[in-house]
N, C-alpha and C positions, 0 to 999 in steps of 0.2 A: 504494500500500500504506500502511495506517495506521501510526502510530507504535507502537501496541501490537502490531500484526502483526510489525513489525520486531523488537520486543523478544522476541516468542515465538520467532522464528528464532534470535536471539542466545542465549536461554535454552537452547534445544535444542543449539546448537552449542558453548556454553561450559560448560553444567552437565550435560546428559544424555549426549550422545555421548561426551565424554571419560571418562564413568563406565562405559564398556563396555556401554552399552545400545544395541543395534543392531537390535532387532526392529522391522520397518517399522510394524506396527500401533501400537506404543507411540509411536514417533517421530511418526507421522502424527497421532495423537490429541493429543499435546502441542503440535504445531504448529497444530492446528485449534481446540482448546477455548480460549476467551478467559478466561484466568485472572483478568484484571482485573474481569470481571463478577461473579465469585464471592467478592469480598472487600468489606468495608465501603467506602463511597465515599471516605472520608478516607484509605484505604490503597491506592487504585488505583495511584498513582505508584510504590508500593513492591512492586507485585504480582510483579515478575519478578526481584527481588533473589535472590541465591543463598543464601538462608537461610530457616528457618521464619518464616512471616509471622504475627505476632500479630493475632488477630481479637477479642481481649477475652475476659474470663472465664477466663483461664488456658488458652485454646485457641489453636491455630495451624493454618494451612494448611501441611502438610509441604512442605519445600523440594522443588523439581522433581527434584533428584538422588535424594533418598530415595524419593519416590513412584515414580519411573521404575524404580529398581533393585528395589523391592519387587514391582512389577508384572512385571518381567522374571523375577525369581526364582520367582514364583508360576505362570508359564507359563499364563496365562489362555487359555481356548479359546472359540470363537465362540458356542457354545450353552449356556455355563455360567450358573448362577444364583449371584450374588455378594452377600454381605452386607458393606456398607461402614459400619463403626461409627465414629461421630463425624465425619461428613462435612462439618460446618460449614455453609457457605453452598452446598455442592454441587459444588465443583470436582472433587474426587476421583471423585464419582459420575458426573459428566459425562465424565471421561476414561475411566473403567472401562466406561461404557455403550457406548463406541465399540469395545470389545474383546470384549464378551460378549453373551449373550442378554438377561439382565435383571439389574438392580441394585436391591437393597433397601437404602436408606440410612437410618440411624437417628440421630436427635438427641433428647436429652431436654428441651431447651428448646423449648417450643411455638412461640415467636416465631421462633426460628432455623429450626426445621423448616418452618414455613409459608413463610418467605422463600426457603429453599432449594427447596422445591417450586415456588414461583412462578418462580424464576429458571430452573430446569431446564425448566419448561413453556415459558417465554418463549423459551428457546434451542432449542426443538424437540427436547428429549431425551425421546423417547417411551417408552423402555424402562427408566426409573428411577422409583421411587416413594420417598417420604420418609415414614418413620414417626416419631411422637412417642412415645418410650418410653425407659426407662432404658437407658443404653449397655450395661449388663451383662445385659440380659434375653434377648438372642439372637434377637429377632424370631421367636419360636416358631411363630407362625401361618403363616410362609412357609418354615420349615425342612422338610427339611434342605437346607443350602447346599453347593454344590460347592467354593466358596472363601469365606473370610472374611478381610477386611483391616481392621486397626485403625489409625485415623488419629491416633495419639498414642502416648505411652509407656504401658507397663504394668509392674507389678511382679509381679502375679499374673493368672491367666486364670480368670475365673469359670466355674463348672461349667455354667451355662446356655449359655454360648457354646460350650464343648466339645460339649455335647449338640446344638447346632444345626448342627454340621458333619457331613456324611455320612461314613460310613466310606470311606476312600480319598481324602477331601477334603483341601485344603490351607488353611493359615492363615498370614498374615504379620503380624508385630507387632514393635515395638521394645521390648526389655526394658531397663529402666533400673535402674542401680545407682548411686544418688547422681546425679552429673552425667554419668556415663558410660553410654552405651547401645549395644546391639547389636541389629541387625535380624536376626530369625530366621524361618525358614520351618518350619512344623510339618506333618506328615502324620499323619492319624488312621488307626490300624489297630486293630481289635477294641476300640474305645472309648477307646483311649489315644493321646496325641499324642507323636510323636518329633520333636525339634527339631534343626535344624542352623543354625549361625551363617553369615550371608552377608556382612555388612559392618557397619561402625560407623556409628551414627546417634544423634541425640538428639531428644527431644520431651518436652514436659510430660506427666506421668502423668495420665491421664484419671480423672475422678471414678468411684470404685468399683473402680479397678484398683490401688489401693495395698495393700501388705502391712499387716496389722493389727499395730500396734506392741504388743509384749508389755510387761507390767509387770515392773520389776526392783526388788528390795529394796536 
């Protein structure tokens, strides 16, 4: 067994299982997907640390605990269509792809999107595609989605993303208030989303998801 495979086992045993994530498909996916492949080469040795992993440009790969707990709370089903916003080099898309029917991953940096697509293809992930478009756009050409997951912090949720979620669908996001964040799961009913808080988490706020700062006299 490779050193990275051992690290994956340790990640699951020390970061995922103790966080009350017990669904076999999630555990299996996180034991199987090589996290070290989906990070910059200079960061591979840090791929399995128990914290968000900086990949540059104010972006991170969410820590394993946070991703696993979001996936657990979203209760993904085998035939669902999932929108993965801000998937970076594709790690989250690769994990989600093992749980659902199809994943549409979105990145606004064309170089990052191209590399993510190449990595997913090289790893044999046949049910995930990567789009280059604004993270806030909602991948309208593939909507409506059964589930949307946002791989970073948000302060607001753009209307285009709400519109991309089917009625009855679920969305997972980390709402940030300063340095404090709460992971929430939303369910869309009659065009509106009702949120419930599920656990504490932090992540940098993604481009386009900041509140507009008002002017004060």
